C-alpha positions as CSV (number, residue, x, y, z in Angstrom):
1,X,0.5,0.0,0.0
2,X,1.5,3.7,-1.3
3,X,0.7,6.5,0.4
4,X,-0.3,9.7,-2.5
5,X,-1.6,13.4,-1.6
6,X,-3.9,14.9,-3.5
7,X,-5.9,18.1,-3.5
8,X,-9.9,18.1,-4.2
9,X,-12.3,21.1,-3.2
10,X,-9.1,23.0,-2.1
11,X,-7.9,21.1,0.4
12,X,-5.0,18.6,0.8
13,X,-5.8,14.4,1.3
14,X,-2.9,12.0,2.7
15,X,-4.5,8.5,1.0
16,X,-3.1,4.9,1.0
17,X,-4.2,3.2,-2.0
18,X,-3.4,-0.4,-3.1
19,X,-3.6,1.2,-6.7
20,X,-1.2,3.2,-9.1
21,X,-0.9,6.8,-6.7
22,X,-0.7,7.8,-10.5
23,X,-3.9,7.0,-11.5
24,X,-5.1,8.2,-8.0
25,X,-3.7,11.6,-9.0
26,X,-5.0,11.9,-12.7
27,X,-8.8,11.0,-11.1
28,X,-8.2,13.6,-7.9
29,X,-6.7,16.5,-10.3
30,X,-10.0,15.7,-13.0
31,X,-12.4,16.0,-10.6
32,X,-10.6,19.0,-9.0
33,X,-10.9,20.5,-12.8
34,X,-14.8,19.4,-12.7
35,X,-15.5,21.7,-8.7
36,X,-13.6,24.4,-10.2
37,X,-15.8,24.1,-13.2
38,X,-19.1,23.6,-11.7
39,X,-18.5,26.3,-9.5
40,X,-17.6,28.8,-11.8
41,X,-21.1,28.0,-13.7
42,X,-23.5,27.8,-10.9
43,X,-25.2,29.5,-7.7
44,X,-26.2,28.9,-4.8
45,X,-24.7,25.8,-3.9
46,X,-22.8,24.8,-1.3
47,X,-19.0,22.8,-1.3
48,X,-21.0,19.1,-0.8
49,X,-23.4,20.0,-3.9
50,X,-20.8,20.7,-6.0
51,X,-18.6,18.2,-5.1
52,X,-21.3,15.9,-5.6
53,X,-22.1,17.7,-9.2
54,X,-18.8,17.6,-10.2
55,X,-18.4,13.6,-9.0
56,X,-21.6,13.1,-11.5
57,X,-20.1,14.7,-13.8
58,X,-16.7,12.6,-13.7
59,X,-18.5,9.6,-13.7
60,X,-20.1,10.3,-16.7
61,X,-17.5,11.2,-18.1
62,X,-15.7,7.3,-17.3
63,X,-18.8,5.4,-18.3
64,X,-18.6,7.7,-21.4
65,X,-15.6,6.2,-21.8
66,X,-16.2,2.6,-21.2
67,X,-19.1,2.9,-23.7
68,X,-17.0,4.3,-26.1
69,X,-19.4,7.2,-27.1
70,X,-16.9,9.8,-26.7
71,X,-13.2,9.6,-28.1
72,X,-11.9,11.1,-24.9
73,X,-11.9,12.6,-21.7
74,X,-10.5,16.0,-23.5
75,X,-13.6,15.9,-25.9
76,X,-16.1,15.5,-23.2
77,X,-14.4,18.9,-21.2
78,X,-14.5,20.6,-24.4
79,X,-17.9,19.4,-24.8
80,X,-18.7,20.9,-21.4
81,X,-16.5,24.1,-21.9
82,X,-19.0,24.7,-25.0
83,X,-22.5,24.6,-22.6
84,X,-23.6,27.5,-21.0
85,X,-22.3,29.1,-17.7
86,X,-25.9,28.3,-16.1
87,X,-26.5,25.7,-13.8
88,X,-30.1,25.1,-15.3
89,X,-28.7,24.2,-18.5
90,X,-25.6,22.0,-17.2
91,X,-28.4,20.3,-14.8
92,X,-30.7,19.8,-18.3
93,X,-27.8,18.4,-20.5
94,X,-27.0,16.3,-17.2
95,X,-30.4,14.6,-17.4
96,X,-30.2,14.1,-21.2
97,X,-26.9,12.3,-21.1
98,X,-28.5,9.8,-18.4
99,X,-31.6,9.5,-20.6
100,X,-29.3,8.8,-23.3
101,X,-27.1,6.4,-21.2
102,X,-30.2,4.9,-19.8
103,X,-31.5,4.4,-23.2
104,X,-28.2,2.9,-24.4
105,X,-28.4,0.5,-21.6
106,X,-31.8,-0.7,-22.1
107,X,-30.6,-1.8,-25.8
108,X,-27.3,-2.9,-24.9
109,X,-27.9,-4.6,-21.5
110,X,-24.9,-6.7,-22.6
111,X,-22.7,-3.4,-22.9
112,X,-24.4,-1.8,-19.5
113,X,-23.5,-5.1,-17.8
114,X,-19.8,-4.8,-18.9
115,X,-19.8,-1.1,-18.3
116,X,-21.3,-1.8,-14.8
117,X,-19.0,-4.5,-14.2
118,X,-15.5,-2.2,-14.8
119,X,-17.7,0.8,-13.1
120,X,-17.5,-1.1,-9.8
121,X,-13.8,-1.1,-9.3
122,X,-14.4,2.3,-9.6
123,X,-17.2,2.5,-6.7
124,X,-15.6,0.7,-4.9
125,X,-11.9,3.1,-5.2
126,X,-14.6,6.1,-4.6
127,X,-15.9,4.3,-1.3
128,X,-12.5,3.7,-0.1
129,X,-11.8,7.5,-0.6
130,X,-14.8,8.3,0.7
131,X,-13.5,6.0,4.3
132,X,-10.0,7.4,3.8
133,X,-11.6,10.7,3.3
134,X,-13.2,10.4,6.7
135,X,-10.2,9.0,8.6
136,X,-8.4,11.8,7.7
137,X,-11.2,14.0,8.9
138,X,-11.2,12.2,12.2
139,X,-7.1,12.6,12.6
140,X,-7.7,16.2,11.8
141,X,-10.1,16.5,14.4
142,X,-7.6,14.5,16.9
143,X,-4.8,17.0,15.8
144,X,-7.0,20.0,16.2
145,X,-7.9,18.8,19.8
146,X,-4.0,18.0,20.6
147,X,-3.4,21.6,19.6
148,X,-6.0,22.9,21.1
149,X,-4.7,21.3,24.5
150,X,-1.5,22.6,23.7
151,X,-2.3,26.0,23.1
152,X,-4.3,25.9,26.1
153,X,-1.1,24.6,28.0
154,X,0.8,27.3,26.3
155,X,-1.6,30.2,27.6
156,X,-1.6,28.3,31.5
157,X,2.0,28.4,31.3
158,X,1.8,32.4,29.7
159,X,-0.5,33.4,33.1
160,X,1.7,31.7,35.4
161,X,4.9,33.4,33.6
162,X,2.8,37.3,34.2
163,X,1.9,36.0,37.6
164,X,5.3,35.5,38.5
165,X,6.5,38.4,36.8
166,X,3.8,40.8,38.3
167,X,5.3,39.5,41.8
168,X,8.7,40.2,40.6
169,X,7.8,43.7,39.3
170,X,6.1,44.1,43.1
171,X,9.0,43.3,44.8
172,X,10.9,45.9,42.6
173,X,9.0,48.2,43.4
174,X,8.9,47.5,47.0
175,X,13.0,47.1,46.7
176,X,12.8,50.2,44.8
177,X,10.9,52.6,47.5
178,X,13.1,50.8,50.4
179,X,16.3,52.3,48.2
180,X,14.9,55.9,47.8
181,X,13.8,56.0,51.7
182,X,17.5,54.9,52.1
183,X,18.7,57.2,50.2
184,X,16.4,59.9,51.1
185,X,17.4,59.5,55.1
186,X,21.0,59.4,53.8
187,X,20.8,62.5,52.0
188,X,18.8,64.3,54.8
189,X,21.7,63.3,57.2
190,X,24.2,64.5,54.5
191,X,22.3,67.8,54.4
192,X,22.6,68.0,57.8
193,X,25.8,67.1,58.2
194,X,26.4,69.8,55.8
195,X,24.7,72.2,57.5
196,X,26.2,71.7,60.7
197,X,29.5,72.0,59.5
198,X,28.3,75.6,57.5
199,X,27.7,76.5,61.3
200,X,31.2,75.2,62.6
201,X,32.5,76.9,59.7
202,X,30.9,80.0,60.6
203,X,32.0,79.7,64.1
204,X,35.6,79.8,62.7
205,X,35.3,82.2,60.6
206,X,33.6,84.3,63.4
207,X,36.4,83.6,65.8
208,X,39.2,84.5,63.7
209,X,37.5,87.6,62.5
210,X,37.5,88.6,66.0
211,X,40.6,87.0,66.6
212,X,42.1,89.6,63.7
213,X,39.7,92.6,65.1
214,X,41.8,91.8,68.4
215,X,45.0,91.8,66.6
216,X,44.9,94.4,65.1
217,X,44.0,96.7,68.5
218,X,46.4,95.3,69.9
219,X,49.2,96.0,67.0
220,X,47.6,99.2,67.1
221,X,47.7,99.9,70.3
222,X,51.6,98.9,70.7
223,X,52.4,101.2,67.9
224,X,51.0,104.1,69.8
225,X,52.6,102.9,72.9
226,X,56.1,103.1,70.6
227,X,55.3,106.4,69.3
228,X,54.5,107.9,73.1
229,X,57.8,106.1,74.0
230,X,59.9,107.6,70.9
231,X,58.4,111.2,71.5
232,X,59.4,110.6,75.4
233,X,62.5,109.6,74.2
234,X,62.9,112.8,72.2
235,X,61.6,114.7,74.9
236,X,64.5,113.2,77.5
237,X,67.1,114.2,74.8
238,X,66.1,117.5,74.6
239,X,66.1,118.1,78.1
240,X,69.3,116.2,78.0
241,X,70.8,118.8,75.8
242,X,69.7,121.7,77.7
243,X,71.3,120.2,80.9
244,X,74.6,120.4,78.8
245,X,74.1,123.5,77.7
246,X,73.8,125.0,81.2
247,X,76.2,122.4,83.0
248,X,78.9,123.3,80.0
249,X,80.1,119.9,80.4
250,X,81.3,119.6,84.0
251,X,83.1,117.3,85.6
252,X,83.2,115.9,82.2
253,X,80.0,114.1,82.8
254,X,78.4,112.5,79.9
255,X,75.3,110.9,79.2
256,X,73.9,109.4,76.4
257,X,70.5,108.0,76.2
258,X,69.2,106.3,73.2
């Protein structure tokens, strides 16, 4: 049994078959062409109806090929393409074709039996395809359910991550607030220390200023005292000179004042 992937009604299907994969692919391609044709030329038909109509067309093509009424599938496709785009005319043509087939089947019973015998494997194959399509749908549903469960698990994990992230953010904010308070406290203590230092400096500047003022007063006082002493010395010198002038240097006594 071989695996083959075909596209029907715009969907990909993975099938298993004992027949030739090329044959299954060609049948699926022809069915897809018929589906596209019916969809282009009909209105107000759902996907199931379109697929059913296309399958009937495909069966008609196969039966016509078996009976030899149509030389090839390409000729049948050409005849179908020449039909009007309306569904009513297509249905009328299908009914006429079915009537002709019925008449030919009545006239040539043996040919009909051969056609039925030849069509039976195809019907069996179509039934097998239906079963495979059903299995594929069930498998798709199982995969979808598993995917939903996986998505739910991811959503749950995401919610847990968001909860942890929120908790970490709250802890970070709390630590930030504590750091801000510590920084504010440290800054306040530093400002207080700076203020006290400024006060001490101000006291030292005031003391130094007082000291400088006192020193200036002391120096000024000493200068005044020195000036006064010099004046007294000069006065004594003048008196001494006068005294020496009066005594005429008697008894050879000399005095020196400096």
